[in-house]
Structure formats: structure tokens, C-alpha cells
MIKE-312429 format. One record per residue (C-alpha): residue number from 0; x, y, z. Coordinates in pm, 1 decimal. Each point is the difference from the previous one (the first is absolute). Layout:
<pts>
num; px; py; pz
NUM; X; Y; Z
...
</pts>
This chain:
<pts>
num; px; py; pz
0; 4497.5; 15268.3; -3643.1
1; -30.6; -334.0; 142.6
2; 5.6; -331.7; -168.4
3; -139.5; -332.7; 87.0
4; 86.0; -354.6; -101.2
5; -259.5; -263.6; -63.7
6; 26.3; -295.3; 229.6
7; 131.1; -305.8; -140.5
8; -262.1; -249.1; -129.7
9; 204.2; -318.7; 101.0
10; -132.9; -159.1; -317.9
11; -367.7; 71.5; 84.6
12; -223.1; 46.0; -299.9
13; -101.4; 351.8; -108.3
14; -311.0; 155.6; 150.5
15; -310.1; -111.3; -192.8
16; 171.9; -276.6; -194.9
17; -174.4; -338.2; -19.7
18; 270.8; -236.1; 141.6
19; -163.8; -302.8; 152.6
20; -295.3; -204.0; -129.6
21; -204.3; -281.9; 161.2
22; -184.1; -213.5; -241.1
23; -252.8; -266.6; 112.5
24; 44.0; -364.5; -72.4
25; -171.3; -323.1; 57.2
26; 294.7; -214.0; -119.9
27; 333.1; 152.0; 66.4
28; 187.5; -249.1; -221.4
29; -220.8; 83.8; -292.4
30; 28.2; 370.2; 59.7
31; 390.1; -13.5; 10.5
32; 2.1; -209.9; -319.6
33; -255.6; 226.2; -183.9
34; 168.4; 330.8; 64.2
35; 345.4; -132.8; -62.7
36; -95.8; -157.1; -326.4
37; -223.3; 283.9; -131.9
38; 177.9; 308.5; 130.6
39; 347.9; -123.1; 92.6
40; -41.6; 92.2; 369.8
41; 213.9; -180.6; 259.8
42; -202.9; -175.3; 270.4
43; 55.6; -241.8; 290.3
44; -225.8; -219.9; 194.4
45; 153.7; 15.4; 344.5
46; -138.9; 338.7; 76.5
47; -206.8; 54.1; -305.2
48; 196.1; 301.7; -108.6
49; 92.3; 120.2; -352.3
50; 217.7; 246.4; -176.5
51; -127.8; 191.1; -310.5
52; 170.1; 279.9; -188.9
53; -2.9; 306.6; 238.2
54; -219.8; -180.9; 248.5
55; -5.5; -263.7; 269.4
56; -294.0; -168.2; 166.3
57; -159.8; -317.7; 133.8
58; -280.2; -228.9; -81.1
59; -260.7; -32.5; 288.7
60; -244.9; -279.7; 66.1
61; -168.4; 228.9; 252.2
62; -137.1; 231.8; -274.1
63; -283.8; -128.4; -214.4
64; 63.1; 38.5; -371.7
65; -267.6; 216.6; -188.9
66; -71.4; 17.6; -370.5
67; -250.2; 294.7; 32.0
68; 109.8; 214.6; 297.5
69; 292.1; 191.8; 140.5
70; 300.0; 147.8; -191.1
71; 133.2; -161.4; -309.2
72; 373.7; -9.4; -63.8
73; 120.6; 56.2; -346.4
74; 307.4; -175.7; -118.3
75; 219.6; 112.2; -290.3
76; 87.1; -273.3; -252.3
77; 216.5; -6.9; -308.4
78; -221.1; -215.0; -219.6
79; -377.5; -4.7; 52.8
80; -70.1; -306.4; -199.8
81; 276.8; -210.2; 149.0
82; -104.6; 112.9; 350.2
83; -365.9; -99.6; -42.1
84; 100.3; -342.1; -138.1
85; 233.0; -65.9; 287.1
86; -258.2; 110.2; 255.6
87; -257.5; -242.0; -132.0
88; 266.4; -285.4; -2.6
89; 88.7; 78.2; 354.0
90; -342.4; -4.9; 148.6
91; -130.1; 360.2; -58.8
92; -316.6; 104.2; -181.5
93; -18.5; 291.0; -249.1
94; -329.3; 187.4; 93.4
95; 6.7; 311.5; -209.9
96; 102.4; 2.4; -359.6
97; 302.5; 213.8; -100.7
98; -105.6; 361.5; -85.3
99; 211.4; 288.5; -134.5
100; 33.1; 272.6; 243.1
101; 38.5; 353.9; -158.3
102; 212.4; -146.4; -274.1
103; 285.6; -44.9; 229.8
104; -39.3; -327.4; 180.3
105; -179.6; -330.9; -8.3
106; -169.6; -94.3; 324.6
107; -175.9; -325.8; 110.1
108; -112.3; -134.0; 328.1
109; 24.1; -359.9; 140.5
110; -45.8; -203.4; 320.5
111; 306.1; -152.2; 151.7
112; -46.9; -373.1; 122.1
113; -139.1; 119.0; 342.0
114; -261.5; 220.5; -181.6
115; 160.1; 338.8; 65.8
116; -62.0; 250.5; -278.5
117; 302.0; 154.7; -155.7
118; 63.4; 206.6; -305.9
119; 272.4; -21.7; -256.1
120; 114.8; 272.6; -251.2
121; 246.6; 5.0; -283.0
122; 119.8; 277.8; -230.9
123; -187.4; 31.7; -324.1
124; 269.3; -58.7; -274.4
125; -18.5; 155.7; -333.3
126; 41.0; -237.6; -305.2
127; 304.3; -222.0; 14.5
128; 127.0; -258.0; -250.4
129; -82.9; -368.2; 74.5
130; 134.2; -166.9; -302.7
131; -143.0; -344.2; -107.9
132; 184.0; -225.3; -242.2
133; -155.5; -278.5; -190.2
134; 247.9; -296.0; 35.7
135; -11.0; -371.0; -96.7
136; 128.0; -141.1; 340.2
137; -106.9; 211.6; 296.6
138; 216.0; -186.5; 251.7
139; 314.0; 6.9; -198.0
140; -47.0; 371.1; -85.8
141; -59.5; 63.3; 375.2
142; 325.9; -179.1; 97.4
143; 190.2; 192.6; -264.9
144; -107.2; 340.6; 115.5
145; 40.6; -93.8; 365.5
146; 349.8; -100.4; -64.5
147; 91.8; 296.1; -223.0
148; -151.7; 273.2; 214.9
149; -50.9; -147.0; 344.3
150; -380.0; 32.9; -26.5
151; -237.5; -194.3; 223.5
152; -296.1; -205.5; -102.4
153; -342.0; 117.8; 129.4
154; -219.3; -256.5; -165.5
155; 165.5; -300.3; -169.9
156; -135.3; -265.3; -217.9
157; 1.7; -110.0; -363.9
158; -261.0; 250.6; -135.3
159; 72.3; 340.7; 165.2
160; 275.6; 164.3; 221.7
161; 41.6; 327.3; 181.6
162; 372.0; 105.9; 67.5
163; 83.3; 262.2; 273.1
164; 295.1; 221.9; 53.1
165; 13.5; 112.8; 368.7
166; -367.5; -80.4; 37.0
167; -107.7; 187.8; -309.9
168; -143.7; -164.9; -307.2
169; 231.4; 40.9; -286.1
170; -88.5; -275.1; -240.1
171; -279.0; -235.6; -89.9
172; 35.4; -325.9; -203.0
173; -291.1; -159.2; -175.5
174; 2.4; -309.2; -224.3
175; -75.6; 66.4; -359.6
176; -276.4; -256.9; -40.8
177; -196.4; 42.0; 328.1
178; -293.2; 216.7; -46.4
179; -131.9; 48.3; 357.7
180; -280.1; 266.1; -3.5
181; 152.9; 217.4; -269.6
182; 83.7; -218.6; -295.7
183; 356.3; -68.1; -133.0
184; 261.1; 253.9; 88.1
185; 232.6; -63.7; -296.0
186; 40.5; -188.3; -320.3
187; 276.9; -248.8; -58.8
188; 53.3; 145.2; -356.5
189; 65.6; 347.1; 127.7
190; 357.7; 118.9; 66.7
191; 53.9; 16.0; 378.6
192; -58.8; 367.6; 102.3
193; 5.1; 120.2; -362.7
194; 191.1; 306.4; 92.3
195; -70.3; 25.6; 368.7
196; 298.5; -3.0; 241.2
197; -40.0; -161.5; 337.4
198; 195.3; 257.1; 197.7
199; 121.9; -23.3; 353.3
200; 165.6; 324.4; 134.5
201; 161.1; 104.2; 328.0
202; 168.3; -353.8; 44.1
203; 277.6; 62.9; 243.8
204; 135.7; -369.7; -46.0
205; 76.5; 82.0; -373.3
206; 341.3; -187.4; -1.1
207; -169.0; -302.8; 160.7
208; -281.8; 3.0; -267.5
209; 276.8; 0.2; -265.8
210; 156.3; -300.8; 160.9
211; -329.2; -193.7; 46.9
212; -102.4; 75.8; -365.6
213; 320.5; -185.7; -99.6
214; -83.6; -287.3; 237.0
215; -353.1; -20.8; -156.7
216; 163.0; 9.3; -358.7
217; -236.5; 289.7; -88.7
218; 71.5; 123.3; -349.7
219; 152.6; 349.5; 24.4
220; -128.9; 250.2; -245.0
221; 212.1; 307.0; 137.9
222; 285.2; -63.0; 245.8
223; 23.0; 208.3; 311.3
224; 34.5; 366.4; -98.7
225; -50.6; 354.4; 127.4
226; -303.0; 199.7; -93.3
227; 73.4; 251.3; -143.9
228; 337.5; -87.7; -149.2
229; 306.7; 152.9; 162.2
230; 48.6; 350.4; -120.5
231; -371.1; 73.2; -78.8
232; -111.0; 163.6; 317.7
233; -118.7; -121.8; 330.2
234; -357.4; -121.3; -112.0
235; -120.5; -288.9; 231.1
236; 357.7; -92.1; 72.7
237; -69.6; -365.1; 43.1
238; 116.2; -328.4; -138.3
239; -225.5; -243.2; -206.1
240; 11.1; -347.3; -132.4
241; -243.1; -128.4; -262.9
242; -75.5; -372.9; -4.9
243; -276.1; -253.3; -110.7
244; -200.5; -205.2; 223.5
245; -128.3; -357.7; -37.5
246; -293.5; 118.3; -223.6
247; 197.0; 241.8; -211.3
248; -102.3; 318.1; 176.2
249; 268.9; 283.7; -0.7
250; 87.8; 58.1; 360.6
251; 197.7; 322.1; 102.2
252; 151.0; 31.5; 336.2
253; 128.0; 335.7; 110.8
254; 201.5; 107.1; 306.7
255; -129.1; 294.5; 213.5
256; 0.8; 340.2; -174.4
257; 328.1; 184.9; 73.4
258; 182.9; -320.6; 94.7
259; 229.8; 49.2; -304.4
260; -1.2; 376.7; 40.7
261; 370.9; 51.0; -90.5
262; -14.2; -254.5; -284.2
</pts>
């Protein structure tokens, strides 16, 4: 029997892999800014080159952009709505409304600032919680939750707020007496939450939350404890603290499941 050894590839991409891309541009600075802001690519203007996840390439002023001819590149995105908003703000134009593709992904098409047609697609999520709380002071409540949990503002203002964790929407705040298009979201005479718990799980910085809750002078309903109690099995095996926020909602913060495995 004889054996053979494949020649070294010296870092060369695998046969058939798309590894380099040229994109037309009519304004290199705008193209660099657009793809950096919308997709997180790294570009530079000296040579017009860019680095994208798993791909390198270059913008070329020698190739005319086209909205209706030639190949269309499709770029994966984490959040379709946020991407389309950013694209519009950065000089792009959405030209095809988002559609659901086989129930698996959302797809949309847009033109970059030079007029090149590109597609974007995002996974089609199942239902996920996006809690909205009716509060009396949106900006104060936003600061409270940002301080307690390290959330980031994605809207701001006195009437409505969106708060993100690692870029994902986890909490909305809406002023009690502002109706917008839907009418009042709460009544001042109602108990805040009326039995609903505002629950934040999988919080790695649990000890930091406990410290910040004390700094915020949040009323503590249940001091830090293990769930389930020691000796009652593994269960979720995490720690919890129960507190009240500025509007009287019961807020539960829990460490990651298994963090307190041994009790």
C-alpha cells in the first residue's frame, strides 16, 4: 500500500470557498462608514480594503454599482429591525420589505450608499419576553435599572424607554399617563404589578447586583438565598434576591442556574 500526504496550504483558503470580495463604491469614505456602522466590518481608506467575519475584500471605484444586475451578496445580521434602522441612518435605502423565508429567517434587501443592492437576513425567533412596566418617572426608572443590572438605554426620554442587555431588549418602560397610540398602560390606583414578578435570570454579576441594590436603597423583600433551599435537591441551583423598584414592582434577580449547585 502507498500513502500520500496532502500538500500544505500555507494558509490558502479551501477550494471553492468565497474568500475575497470586491464591492463597487462611488464614495469610499461613505462606504467605509456604512459597512462599519451597519455590519461591524473593519475598513480603511488608504487602500479601500475591509475585513468582515470570514472574509476580506476591497471597495473599488472602477466597478459601477448596480441595483438590478449581477450577484447579490447576503449578509447575516443579529437583529433585522436594528440593522434596517442603522442602514437608513447611514445613507442606505431599504428597497424590499422584510419577508419570512420558509419560517426560518427574515430577509430584506437594501441599497448601500453607492447604490449596490445587498441582502440581509436574520434568524426568525420564536416568541420571547419583552416586558413593559408602567412607571411614573421613565428617566428615573431607567437610571435605576441601568445602575442595578448594567443595562443600556436604547431610546431615552421622559415618556418611553428601551433597555438592552448585550444588545438584546429585556425591559421597556412607559409613563403611566402617556397614551400614545394605545391608550393608558396603567392606572395609578392599581397595585404595581398586582402579583407579577419582574424576573431577571442568568445574571452572572449577582453579588454586584446585591451591592448596588443596597446603594440604591431598594427595599429588600427576600434577602439573598439559594433556590431551592439547601438540602432540598439541586433544582435550578441558583441564588436570588427579591427587591422593590421605584414604582413598587417586585423585582427578582437570579444568578445563573447551577451557580449554587453545591449549596
